[in-house]
C-alpha positions as CSV (number, residue, x, y, z in Angstrom):
1,M,5.5,-112.9,-23.5
2,T,6.7,-116.0,-25.5
3,L,3.7,-117.6,-27.3
4,L,2.9,-121.1,-26.2
5,Q,2.4,-123.7,-28.9
6,R,-0.3,-126.0,-27.8
7,N,-1.7,-127.7,-30.9
8,T,-1.1,-131.1,-29.5
9,K,0.4,-132.4,-26.2
10,N,3.3,-134.0,-28.1
11,Q,4.4,-130.6,-29.5
12,L,4.9,-129.2,-26.0
13,K,8.5,-128.5,-25.0
14,C,9.5,-127.8,-21.4
15,D,12.5,-129.0,-19.4
16,A,11.4,-127.2,-16.2
17,V,8.4,-125.5,-14.7
18,V,8.7,-122.7,-12.2
19,I,5.7,-122.3,-10.0
20,G,5.4,-118.9,-8.2
21,W,6.5,-115.7,-9.8
22,G,7.8,-113.8,-6.8
23,L,11.4,-113.1,-5.8
24,T,12.2,-116.8,-5.5
25,G,10.6,-117.9,-8.7
26,Q,12.3,-115.1,-10.7
27,S,15.7,-116.0,-9.2
28,V,15.1,-119.6,-10.3
29,A,14.2,-118.4,-13.8
30,R,17.4,-116.3,-14.0
31,F,19.5,-119.2,-12.8
32,L,18.0,-121.8,-15.2
33,L,17.9,-119.5,-18.3
34,K,21.6,-118.8,-17.9
35,K,22.1,-122.6,-18.2
36,G,19.9,-122.8,-21.3
37,V,17.1,-124.7,-19.7
38,S,13.7,-124.5,-21.5
39,L,11.2,-123.0,-19.0
40,V,7.6,-122.4,-18.4
41,A,6.6,-120.2,-15.4
42,M,3.2,-120.3,-13.7
43,D,1.5,-118.3,-11.0
44,T,-1.9,-118.8,-9.4
45,R,-2.4,-115.1,-9.3
46,K,-3.8,-113.3,-12.3
47,K,-1.5,-110.3,-11.6
48,P,1.8,-111.6,-10.3
49,P,4.7,-109.1,-9.8
50,Q,6.7,-108.2,-12.9
51,S,10.4,-109.0,-13.0
52,K,12.8,-106.0,-13.2
53,E,14.8,-107.5,-16.1
54,S,11.8,-108.5,-18.3
55,L,12.2,-112.3,-17.7
56,E,8.7,-112.6,-19.1
57,S,10.1,-111.9,-22.6
58,M,12.4,-115.0,-22.3
59,T,10.0,-117.5,-20.8
60,P,6.3,-118.1,-21.0
61,L,4.3,-117.0,-17.9
62,I,0.9,-118.7,-17.3
63,K,-1.1,-116.5,-15.0
64,G,-4.1,-117.5,-12.8
65,E,-3.8,-121.2,-13.2
66,I,-1.6,-124.3,-13.1
67,D,-1.2,-126.1,-16.5
68,H,-0.8,-129.9,-15.8
69,D,0.3,-130.7,-19.3
70,F,3.5,-128.9,-18.7
71,L,3.9,-130.4,-15.2
72,E,3.7,-133.9,-16.7
73,I,6.3,-133.4,-19.5
74,S,8.8,-131.4,-17.5
75,Q,11.9,-133.0,-16.0
76,Q,11.8,-130.7,-13.0
77,I,9.1,-128.7,-11.2
78,I,10.6,-125.9,-9.0
79,I,8.0,-124.5,-6.6
80,S,8.3,-121.4,-4.5
81,P,8.2,-122.1,-0.7
82,G,5.1,-119.9,0.0
83,I,2.9,-122.1,-2.3
84,G,1.1,-124.9,-0.5
85,K,-1.7,-127.4,-1.2
86,A,-4.4,-124.7,-0.4
87,D,-3.0,-122.5,-3.2
88,L,-2.8,-125.2,-5.8
89,G,-5.8,-127.2,-4.8
90,F,-3.8,-130.5,-4.8
91,D,-0.7,-132.1,-3.2
92,I,1.9,-131.5,-5.9
93,I,4.6,-133.6,-4.2
94,A,2.2,-136.6,-3.9
95,R,1.2,-136.2,-7.5
96,Y,4.6,-135.5,-9.2
97,G,7.1,-137.0,-6.7
98,A,10.8,-136.4,-6.6
99,K,10.9,-134.0,-9.6
100,V,9.3,-131.4,-7.4
101,I,12.1,-129.4,-5.8
102,G,12.8,-125.9,-4.5
103,D,15.4,-123.2,-5.1
104,I,17.5,-124.4,-2.2
105,E,17.8,-127.8,-3.8
106,L,19.1,-126.2,-7.0
107,F,21.5,-124.2,-4.9
108,A,22.7,-127.3,-3.1
109,Q,23.4,-129.0,-6.5
110,S,25.7,-126.1,-7.5
111,V,27.3,-124.6,-4.4
112,E,31.1,-124.6,-4.1
113,A,31.7,-123.3,-0.6
114,P,30.7,-124.5,2.9
115,V,27.1,-123.8,4.0
116,I,25.9,-122.8,7.5
117,A,22.1,-123.6,7.5
118,I,19.8,-122.2,10.2
119,T,16.2,-122.9,11.0
120,G,13.8,-122.8,13.9
121,T,10.3,-121.6,14.7
122,N,11.5,-118.3,16.1
123,G,14.7,-116.3,16.2
124,K,16.3,-117.8,13.0
125,T,16.6,-114.4,11.3
126,T,18.3,-112.8,14.3
127,V,20.7,-115.8,14.6
128,T,21.5,-115.7,10.9
129,N,22.4,-112.0,11.1
130,L,24.3,-112.5,14.4
131,V,26.4,-115.3,12.8
132,C,27.1,-113.1,9.7
133,N,28.2,-110.2,12.0
134,M,30.5,-112.5,14.0
135,L,32.1,-114.2,11.0
136,K,32.7,-110.9,9.2
137,A,34.2,-109.5,12.4
138,G,36.5,-112.4,12.4
139,G,37.7,-111.6,8.9
140,L,35.7,-114.1,6.8
141,K,33.8,-113.3,3.7
142,V,30.2,-114.3,4.1
143,L,27.1,-114.3,1.8
144,K,23.7,-114.4,3.5
145,G,20.4,-115.4,1.9
146,G,17.6,-118.0,1.7
147,N,14.5,-117.1,3.7
148,V,16.1,-113.7,4.6
149,G,17.7,-111.2,2.3
150,R,18.5,-112.4,-1.2
151,P,17.2,-115.6,-2.8
152,A,19.9,-118.3,-2.4
153,L,20.5,-118.8,-6.1
154,D,21.3,-115.1,-6.6
155,L,24.2,-115.6,-4.2
156,L,25.9,-117.9,-6.7
157,S,26.4,-115.0,-9.1
158,E,28.8,-113.5,-6.6
159,P,32.5,-114.4,-6.0
160,V,32.7,-117.6,-3.9
161,P,32.8,-116.6,-0.2
162,D,34.3,-118.5,2.8
163,F,30.8,-119.4,3.9
164,Y,27.2,-119.1,2.7
165,V,24.9,-118.5,5.7
166,L,21.3,-119.6,4.8
167,E,18.2,-119.0,6.9
168,L,15.8,-121.8,5.9
169,S,12.1,-122.2,6.5
170,S,10.2,-125.4,6.8
171,F,8.6,-124.7,3.5
172,Q,12.0,-124.5,1.8
173,L,13.3,-127.6,3.5
174,E,10.3,-129.6,2.3
175,T,11.7,-129.7,-1.2
176,T,15.4,-129.8,-0.3
177,Y,17.2,-133.2,-0.5
178,S,20.9,-132.9,-1.2
179,L,22.1,-129.9,0.9
180,K,25.2,-130.8,2.9
181,P,25.7,-128.1,5.5
182,T,28.9,-127.8,7.4
183,V,26.7,-126.7,10.3
184,A,23.0,-127.2,10.6
185,A,21.3,-125.3,13.4
186,L,17.9,-125.9,14.9
187,I,17.3,-122.9,17.2
188,N,14.0,-124.0,18.7
189,F,10.7,-125.7,17.9
190,A,7.1,-124.7,18.7
191,E,3.7,-125.2,17.0
192,D,3.3,-123.0,13.9
193,H,1.9,-123.1,10.4
194,L,-0.9,-125.4,11.3
195,D,-2.8,-123.7,8.6
196,R,-0.5,-125.5,6.2
197,Y,0.6,-128.7,8.0
198,E,-1.9,-131.3,9.1
199,C,-0.2,-131.6,12.5
200,S,2.8,-130.3,14.4
201,Q,4.7,-133.6,13.7
202,D,4.6,-132.9,10.0
203,Y,6.0,-129.4,10.7
204,L,8.7,-130.9,12.8
205,E,9.7,-133.4,10.2
206,A,10.1,-130.7,7.6
207,K,12.4,-128.8,10.1
208,L,14.5,-131.9,10.8
209,K,15.4,-132.2,7.1
210,I,18.0,-129.6,7.8
211,L,20.0,-132.2,9.7
212,K,20.2,-134.7,6.8
213,N,23.7,-134.8,5.4
214,A,25.0,-132.2,7.9
215,K,28.4,-132.5,9.4
216,V,27.6,-130.8,12.7
217,A,24.2,-130.3,14.3
218,V,23.7,-127.3,16.7
219,L,20.7,-127.9,18.9
220,N,18.9,-126.1,21.7
221,S,19.2,-128.0,25.0
222,D,16.4,-126.0,26.6
223,D,13.9,-127.3,24.0
224,D,12.3,-130.6,25.0
225,V,11.5,-131.6,21.5
226,L,15.0,-131.0,20.2
227,N,16.6,-132.8,23.1
228,S,15.1,-136.0,21.7
229,V,16.4,-135.5,18.2
230,E,18.7,-138.2,16.9
231,F,21.8,-137.3,14.9
232,S,24.7,-139.6,14.0
233,G,27.3,-136.9,13.6
234,Q,28.8,-134.3,16.0
235,K,26.3,-132.4,18.2
236,V,26.9,-129.0,19.8
237,R,24.3,-127.9,22.4
238,F,23.4,-124.5,23.7
239,G,20.9,-123.3,26.3
240,Q,20.5,-121.1,29.4
241,N,21.6,-123.7,31.9
242,E,25.1,-123.9,33.3
243,P,27.6,-124.6,30.4
244,T,29.6,-127.8,30.2
245,K,32.9,-128.5,28.5
246,E,31.0,-129.4,25.4
247,S,28.0,-127.0,25.5
248,Y,27.3,-123.3,25.6
249,G,25.3,-121.9,28.5
250,L,24.9,-119.1,31.0
251,T,27.3,-118.8,33.9
252,R,25.8,-117.0,36.9
253,D,28.2,-115.9,39.6
254,F,29.3,-112.8,41.6
255,E,30.7,-111.3,38.3
256,G,27.3,-111.4,36.6
257,H,25.7,-113.5,33.9
258,H,28.1,-114.6,31.1
259,L,27.7,-116.4,27.8
260,S,30.1,-119.3,28.3
261,K,31.4,-122.7,27.3
262,G,32.8,-124.7,30.1
263,S,34.9,-122.3,32.3
264,L,35.5,-119.9,29.4
265,K,33.4,-116.8,29.6
266,Y,32.8,-115.0,26.3
267,A,30.6,-112.0,27.1
268,D,28.6,-110.5,29.9
269,I,24.9,-110.3,28.9
270,E,25.0,-106.7,29.9
271,S,27.4,-106.0,27.0
272,L,24.8,-107.1,24.5
273,R,22.7,-104.5,22.6
274,I,19.8,-106.9,22.2
275,F,17.5,-107.5,25.2
276,G,15.2,-110.2,26.5
277,K,15.6,-113.8,27.6
278,H,15.0,-115.1,24.0
279,N,17.9,-113.0,22.7
280,I,20.2,-114.5,25.2
281,T,19.3,-117.8,23.7
282,N,19.9,-116.4,20.2
283,A,23.3,-115.1,21.3
284,L,24.2,-118.6,22.7
285,A,23.1,-120.2,19.5
286,S,25.3,-117.9,17.4
287,L,28.3,-118.6,19.6
288,A,27.7,-122.4,19.2
289,I,27.4,-122.1,15.4
290,C,30.5,-119.8,15.0
291,G,32.5,-121.9,17.4
292,V,32.4,-124.8,15.0
293,V,34.0,-122.9,12.1
294,I,36.1,-120.1,13.7
295,E,38.1,-119.3,16.8
296,L,35.9,-117.2,19.1
297,S,38.4,-114.5,19.4
298,P,37.8,-111.1,21.0
299,K,37.1,-109.5,17.6
300,V,34.5,-112.2,16.8
301,I,32.8,-111.6,20.2
302,R,32.8,-107.8,19.4
303,G,30.7,-108.7,16.3
304,L,28.2,-110.3,18.7
305,Q,28.2,-107.4,21.1
306,A,27.8,-104.8,18.4
307,F,24.6,-106.3,16.9
308,E,21.7,-104.0,17.6
309,G,18.8,-106.2,16.6
310,L,16.4,-106.2,13.6
311,P,13.4,-104.2,12.8
312,H,10.0,-105.4,14.1
313,R,11.6,-107.9,16.5
314,S,11.0,-106.4,20.0
315,E,12.2,-103.1,18.5
316,L,12.0,-100.0,20.7
317,V,10.1,-97.4,18.7
318,G,10.2,-94.7,21.3
319,T,8.6,-93.1,24.3
320,F,5.7,-90.6,24.1
321,K,4.0,-89.0,27.1
322,G,5.5,-91.6,29.4
323,T,4.5,-94.6,27.4
324,T,7.1,-96.8,25.7
325,F,6.1,-98.3,22.3
326,I,7.7,-101.6,21.1
327,D,7.2,-103.1,17.7
328,D,7.3,-106.9,17.7
329,S,5.3,-107.4,14.5
330,K,7.5,-110.3,13.5
331,A,5.8,-112.4,16.3
332,T,3.5,-114.3,13.9
333,N,2.9,-117.3,16.1
334,I,2.1,-118.1,19.7
335,S,5.5,-118.9,21.0
336,A,7.0,-115.7,19.6
337,T,4.4,-113.5,21.2
338,K,4.9,-115.3,24.6
339,A,8.6,-114.6,24.3
340,G,7.9,-110.9,23.4
341,I,5.5,-110.4,26.3
342,N,8.0,-112.0,28.8
343,A,10.8,-109.9,27.4
344,C,9.0,-106.5,27.2
345,L,6.3,-106.4,29.9
346,S,6.6,-106.7,33.7
347,E,3.6,-107.9,35.7
348,K,0.4,-106.0,34.8
349,K,2.4,-103.2,33.3
350,G,1.4,-103.2,29.7
351,V,-1.1,-103.0,26.8
352,L,-0.9,-105.7,24.1
353,I,-2.0,-105.2,20.5
354,L,-2.9,-108.7,19.4
355,G,-4.5,-110.5,16.4
356,G,-4.4,-111.0,12.7
357,L,-4.7,-114.2,10.6
358,F,-4.3,-117.0,13.1
359,K,-2.2,-119.9,12.0
360,G,-3.4,-122.4,14.6
361,G,-2.0,-123.9,17.8
362,N,-2.8,-124.2,21.5
363,L,-3.5,-120.8,22.9
364,E,-3.9,-121.6,26.6
365,D,-0.3,-120.9,27.6
366,L,-0.4,-117.6,25.8
367,I,-3.7,-116.6,27.5
368,K,-2.1,-117.4,30.9
369,T,0.9,-115.3,30.0
370,I,-1.3,-112.4,29.0
371,E,-3.3,-112.7,32.2
372,V,-0.1,-112.2,34.3
373,R,1.7,-109.5,32.2
374,V,-1.0,-107.5,30.4
375,H,-3.8,-105.4,31.9
376,T,-5.5,-104.4,28.6
377,V,-5.6,-106.1,25.2
378,V,-6.4,-104.3,21.9
379,L,-7.6,-106.8,19.3
380,I,-7.2,-106.4,15.5
381,G,-7.7,-108.5,12.4
382,Q,-9.6,-111.6,11.5
383,S,-8.9,-113.4,14.8
384,A,-10.2,-110.6,17.0
385,E,-13.4,-112.5,17.8
386,L,-11.5,-115.7,18.6
387,F,-9.2,-113.9,21.1
388,Y,-12.1,-111.9,22.6
389,R,-14.0,-115.2,23.4
390,L,-10.8,-116.7,25.0
391,L,-9.9,-113.6,27.0
392,R,-13.4,-112.5,28.1
393,G,-13.6,-112.4,31.8
394,R,-9.8,-112.8,32.2
395,V,-8.3,-109.6,30.7
396,P,-10.2,-106.5,29.4
397,C,-10.3,-106.4,25.6
398,I,-11.1,-103.6,23.1
399,R,-11.5,-104.2,19.4
400,A,-10.0,-101.9,16.8
401,N,-10.6,-101.9,13.1
402,C,-7.2,-100.5,12.0
403,M,-3.7,-99.9,13.3
404,T,-4.3,-96.2,13.8
405,S,-7.3,-96.9,16.0
406,A,-5.4,-99.7,17.8
407,V,-2.5,-97.4,18.7
408,G,-5.0,-94.7,19.8
409,V,-6.9,-97.1,22.1
410,A,-3.7,-98.6,23.5
411,S,-2.2,-95.2,24.3
412,A,-5.4,-94.2,26.1
413,F,-5.2,-97.2,28.4
414,A,-1.4,-97.2,29.0
415,A,-0.4,-95.4,32.2
416,D,2.8,-93.4,32.7
417,G,5.8,-95.7,32.7
418,E,4.0,-98.5,31.0
419,V,4.5,-100.3,27.6
420,V,2.4,-100.7,24.5
421,L,3.5,-103.8,22.8
422,L,2.5,-104.9,19.2
423,S,3.0,-108.6,19.3
424,P,0.2,-110.2,17.3
425,A,0.7,-114.0,17.5
426,C,-0.7,-114.1,14.0
427,S,0.1,-113.6,10.3
428,S,-0.4,-110.1,9.0
429,L,-1.9,-111.1,5.6
430,D,-5.5,-110.3,6.5
431,M,-4.7,-106.6,6.8
432,F,-1.2,-106.1,5.4
433,S,1.2,-107.3,2.8
434,G,3.5,-108.7,5.5
435,F,4.7,-108.3,9.0
436,E,7.0,-105.4,7.9
437,A,4.0,-103.4,6.6
438,R,2.2,-104.1,9.8
439,G,5.2,-102.9,11.9
440,L,5.5,-99.8,9.7
441,A,1.8,-99.0,10.2
442,F,2.3,-99.2,13.9
443,K,5.3,-96.8,13.8
444,N,3.5,-94.4,11.5
445,A,0.5,-94.3,13.8
446,I,2.8,-93.5,16.7
447,Q,4.5,-90.8,14.7
448,N,1.2,-89.2,13.7
449,R,0.1,-89.1,17.4
450,V,3.4,-87.3,18.2
451,K,2.8,-84.8,15.5
452,E,-0.8,-84.1,16.5
453,N,0.2,-83.5,20.1
């Protein structure tokens, strides 16, 4: 590690500070070091992950603390999206102002091809992947990154594509100012991340930053919040109502249910390989986005129809002794779990594995959905007691101290032909490193039961 010279404050040299030494922070360091920028990196963890290419030998890395001397003298502070006030102990944007940016802002300042930017509370990863599938099927070169896949700045080291397709979180948008998307899509909005935002309005305002400087806004017409969004440029709407000449929707007639725009039918919903009402909306969103930049030819539509879904998102794991197991570990908030329950469980025909690190929000609608669709709930994680109090007397609940135990209990209570659904409505970070690890633990527990029997 480069030694820091700290005899006096006037001797400090630092053009930029990178806060957060995960994938995003390391991608920022690679990008800036290639430009000859003088860096100091910081991480609040005493043991942050090491970089594969020994970036620590090229830039000082301060571990376990934030050094304000460097923050004050630097021209830019690039903060990783996962780091908030609670991690730092202060509001960094309020203290240091406009010089606090994120990696997406650096990307926006350097990008040389059109950008399709996608956000939303739920479904944004599915839509991002659908859009990439469809554009590639149409013969376009596409690079995908941001909140999914590769950090956005790493994409700039590749040959310039026809389009960059970026999934963007509210955390990334908070520190993005000059991105000019050709298409900016807001898939939906629901309460989330109230452990980080003071209220849902603050969360919404972060999401709406995606529309600033956008040429075309793609918005969900089924979403009451997004229906009131103001945008001075071209708007394209999508939703599950009947389509209009200008909007994408669902045509219902004697031929079936079709994804359509006006009188033009693109695909029967039965031809899709993803299931659930929420995925019909995701497919319509993808049509609306792609329709702005490419002709929706049969080969583009085949790209939509061929998409098989993503791991941990209403993913069918398998059937064992008459019980079907579905992994919806990506459901980390209330609205995602409601959608998962409605997509995967018929009335009183399922067992739900619920709980984790609760991020806040109004639970009453979720509890009502559980009452109708679920006959037994298995509770895990830090929020188990919270959910037990809310569900007591309404739906039978059993606590489990690990995923193996949860799967065992759920299997015991699921009758032949029923479903065990992991859809936690919570973050996984109280028990796992992420929702992927939680989903894998669910799958492994099922596989072990199969082997034992």
